[in-house]
C-alpha positions as CSV (number, residue, x, y, z in Angstrom):
1,M,-29.1,25.4,12.2
2,I,-27.3,28.5,11.1
3,T,-24.6,27.3,8.7
4,P,-21.3,29.1,8.6
5,I,-19.9,30.1,5.2
6,L,-16.8,28.0,5.7
7,P,-16.7,24.7,7.7
8,R,-14.8,24.9,10.9
9,P,-11.8,25.2,11.6
10,R,-11.9,27.9,9.0
11,L,-8.4,29.4,9.1
12,Q,-6.7,26.0,8.8
13,R,-8.9,25.1,5.8
14,L,-8.1,28.3,4.0
15,V,-4.4,27.8,4.6
16,R,-4.5,24.3,3.3
17,L,-6.6,25.3,0.3
18,Y,-4.2,28.0,-0.8
19,V,-1.0,26.1,0.0
20,G,-2.4,23.2,-2.1
21,L,-3.3,25.5,-5.0
22,V,0.1,27.2,-5.0
23,L,1.7,23.7,-5.0
24,Y,-0.5,22.7,-7.9
25,G,0.9,25.7,-9.8
26,L,4.4,24.7,-8.8
27,S,3.9,21.1,-9.9
28,G,2.6,22.1,-13.3
29,A,5.6,24.4,-13.9
30,L,8.1,21.7,-12.8
31,L,6.6,19.2,-15.2
32,I,6.5,21.7,-18.1
33,E,10.1,22.8,-17.5
34,A,11.2,19.1,-17.2
35,R,10.2,18.8,-20.9
36,L,9.6,15.1,-20.5
37,G,5.8,15.2,-20.8
38,S,3.2,17.2,-18.9
39,M,0.2,16.2,-16.9
40,P,-2.9,15.7,-19.2
41,W,-4.6,19.1,-18.8
42,D,-1.3,21.0,-19.2
43,V,-0.7,19.2,-22.5
44,L,-3.9,20.9,-23.6
45,H,-2.8,24.3,-22.1
46,Q,0.6,24.0,-23.7
47,G,-0.9,23.3,-27.1
48,L,-3.3,26.3,-26.8
49,A,-0.5,28.5,-25.7
50,L,1.6,27.5,-28.7
51,R,-1.3,28.3,-31.1
52,S,-2.3,31.6,-29.6
53,G,0.7,33.3,-28.0
54,L,-1.1,33.4,-24.6
55,S,0.7,31.9,-21.6
56,V,0.1,28.4,-20.3
57,G,-1.2,29.9,-17.1
58,T,-3.6,32.2,-18.9
59,W,-5.1,29.2,-20.8
60,S,-5.4,27.3,-17.5
61,V,-7.6,30.1,-16.2
62,I,-9.6,30.3,-19.4
63,V,-10.2,26.6,-19.6
64,G,-11.1,26.4,-15.9
65,A,-13.6,29.2,-16.3
66,A,-15.1,27.5,-19.4
67,L,-15.4,24.2,-17.6
68,M,-17.4,25.9,-14.9
69,L,-20.0,26.9,-17.5
70,L,-20.4,23.2,-18.2
71,W,-21.3,22.7,-14.5
72,I,-24.6,24.5,-15.1
73,P,-26.3,21.7,-17.1
74,L,-24.6,19.1,-14.9
75,R,-26.0,20.9,-11.8
76,Q,-22.7,21.1,-10.0
77,K,-22.3,23.7,-7.3
78,P,-18.9,25.6,-7.1
79,G,-17.3,26.4,-3.7
80,L,-14.6,28.8,-2.7
81,G,-12.0,26.2,-3.6
82,T,-13.5,25.9,-7.1
83,L,-13.3,29.7,-7.8
84,S,-9.8,29.9,-6.3
85,N,-8.7,26.9,-8.3
86,V,-9.4,28.7,-11.6
87,V,-7.3,31.7,-10.8
88,V,-4.5,30.6,-8.4
89,I,-3.2,27.6,-10.3
90,G,-3.0,29.5,-13.6
91,V,-1.2,32.4,-12.0
92,G,1.1,30.0,-10.1
93,V,2.1,28.2,-13.2
94,D,3.1,31.4,-15.0
95,V,5.0,32.8,-12.0
96,F,7.0,29.6,-11.3
97,M,7.8,29.1,-15.0
98,W,9.1,32.6,-15.1
99,L,11.3,32.0,-12.0
100,M,12.7,28.7,-13.1
101,P,15.9,28.6,-15.2
102,T,15.8,26.3,-18.3
103,T,18.2,23.3,-18.0
104,E,19.4,20.9,-20.7
105,S,20.7,18.4,-18.1
106,L,18.7,15.2,-18.3
107,V,19.5,14.4,-14.7
108,L,18.1,17.8,-13.6
109,R,15.0,17.4,-15.8
110,V,14.3,14.0,-14.3
111,G,14.6,15.6,-10.9
112,L,12.1,18.3,-11.9
113,L,9.7,15.6,-13.1
114,A,10.0,13.7,-9.8
115,L,9.5,16.9,-7.8
116,G,6.6,17.9,-10.0
117,V,4.7,14.6,-9.4
118,L,5.4,14.7,-5.6
119,A,4.3,18.4,-5.4
120,C,1.1,17.5,-7.2
121,A,0.3,14.7,-4.8
122,V,0.9,16.9,-1.8
123,A,-1.2,19.6,-3.4
124,T,-4.0,17.1,-4.0
125,G,-3.9,16.2,-0.3
126,C,-4.0,19.8,0.8
127,Y,-6.7,20.9,-1.6
128,I,-9.1,18.0,-1.1
129,G,-8.4,17.9,2.6
130,A,-9.6,21.5,2.9
131,G,-13.0,20.4,1.7
132,L,-13.9,23.7,0.1
133,G,-15.2,22.6,-3.3
134,A,-14.0,20.5,-6.2
135,G,-11.8,21.9,-8.9
136,P,-13.5,22.7,-12.3
137,R,-12.0,19.7,-13.9
138,D,-12.9,17.3,-11.2
139,G,-16.4,18.8,-11.1
140,L,-16.9,17.9,-14.7
141,M,-16.0,14.3,-13.9
142,T,-18.3,14.1,-10.9
143,G,-21.1,15.8,-12.8
144,L,-20.9,13.1,-15.5
145,A,-20.7,10.4,-12.8
146,A,-23.9,11.8,-11.3
147,R,-25.6,11.4,-14.8
148,G,-24.9,7.6,-14.8
149,W,-21.3,7.5,-16.0
150,S,-18.9,5.5,-13.9
151,V,-16.1,7.6,-12.4
152,R,-13.5,5.6,-14.2
153,L,-15.2,6.0,-17.6
154,A,-15.8,9.7,-17.1
155,R,-12.2,10.3,-16.0
156,T,-10.8,8.2,-18.9
157,V,-12.9,9.9,-21.6
158,I,-12.0,13.3,-20.3
159,E,-8.3,12.6,-20.0
160,I,-8.0,11.0,-23.4
161,T,-9.9,13.8,-25.1
162,V,-7.8,16.4,-23.4
163,V,-4.5,14.7,-24.2
164,V,-5.4,14.0,-27.9
165,T,-6.6,17.6,-28.4
166,G,-3.4,18.9,-26.7
167,V,-1.1,16.8,-28.8
168,L,-2.9,17.9,-32.0
169,L,-2.3,21.5,-31.0
170,G,1.4,20.8,-30.2
171,G,1.4,20.0,-26.5
172,T,4.1,17.8,-25.0
173,V,3.4,14.2,-24.2
174,G,6.2,11.9,-23.1
175,V,7.5,9.6,-20.4
176,G,6.6,12.2,-17.8
177,T,3.0,12.0,-18.8
178,V,3.0,8.2,-18.3
179,V,4.9,8.5,-15.0
180,F,2.4,11.1,-13.8
181,A,-0.6,8.9,-14.8
182,V,0.8,5.8,-13.1
183,T,2.1,7.4,-9.9
184,I,-0.2,10.3,-9.0
185,G,-3.1,8.0,-7.8
186,P,-1.0,6.0,-5.3
187,L,0.8,9.1,-4.1
188,A,-2.4,11.0,-3.7
189,Q,-3.9,8.1,-1.7
190,V,-1.0,8.5,0.7
191,F,-1.3,12.3,1.2
192,I,-5.1,12.8,1.1
193,P,-5.7,11.0,4.5
194,M,-2.8,13.0,6.0
195,F,-4.3,16.3,5.2
196,R,-8.0,15.5,5.6
197,M,-9.9,17.7,8.0
198,T,-13.0,16.9,10.0
199,E,-15.6,19.6,10.6
200,M,-15.7,20.9,14.1
201,P,-19.0,21.5,15.8
202,S,-20.2,25.0,15.5
203,D,-20.5,27.1,18.7
204,E,-23.2,29.3,17.0
205,P,-26.7,29.1,18.4
206,K,-29.3,26.9,16.8
207,S,-32.2,28.7,14.9
208,S,-35.7,28.1,16.2
209,H,-37.1,28.3,12.7
210,R,-38.2,25.1,11.2
């Protein structure tokens, strides 16, 4: 069978992929601007940004690229979604943070937190539903799971390591971090089936080569 580069339907998958990645960037910016505690990886990105002078988005790109190097010994294969994830989310975080005004109103900050969590859940549904490759952070988890770790243990060890490192560097942990951790799973479980795409049969001819 001659396999297409992208599973069909291709255009819809690409649209969902990039809508999801842009929403990921928006959700990260919303949670950071809420200043009530960021999602675990952004705690690390914040801490690195504070120590270096580089932006949160820049560190998101750097960390994502570094994690892909760890895929090599774990024998994980990146897809278009993986490569796009590294760049689009980091750029999106910086752009949306630049566009958002800073607010001191607690009510508005709680609203930003709620919108950030919801946007991340929808983004997860779009991104995973596109089926074009795991993100670099998820790939690290699945790679460890393939080496005998349970998914729960791999996720827990990674998240704790990331948060502790981020806090030591000055990243923000708060009620928002807890709210995100508790709600993102159930919300993602709602949106992933809504956006999941099944592969359509190809209309390309079969190869006679065995």
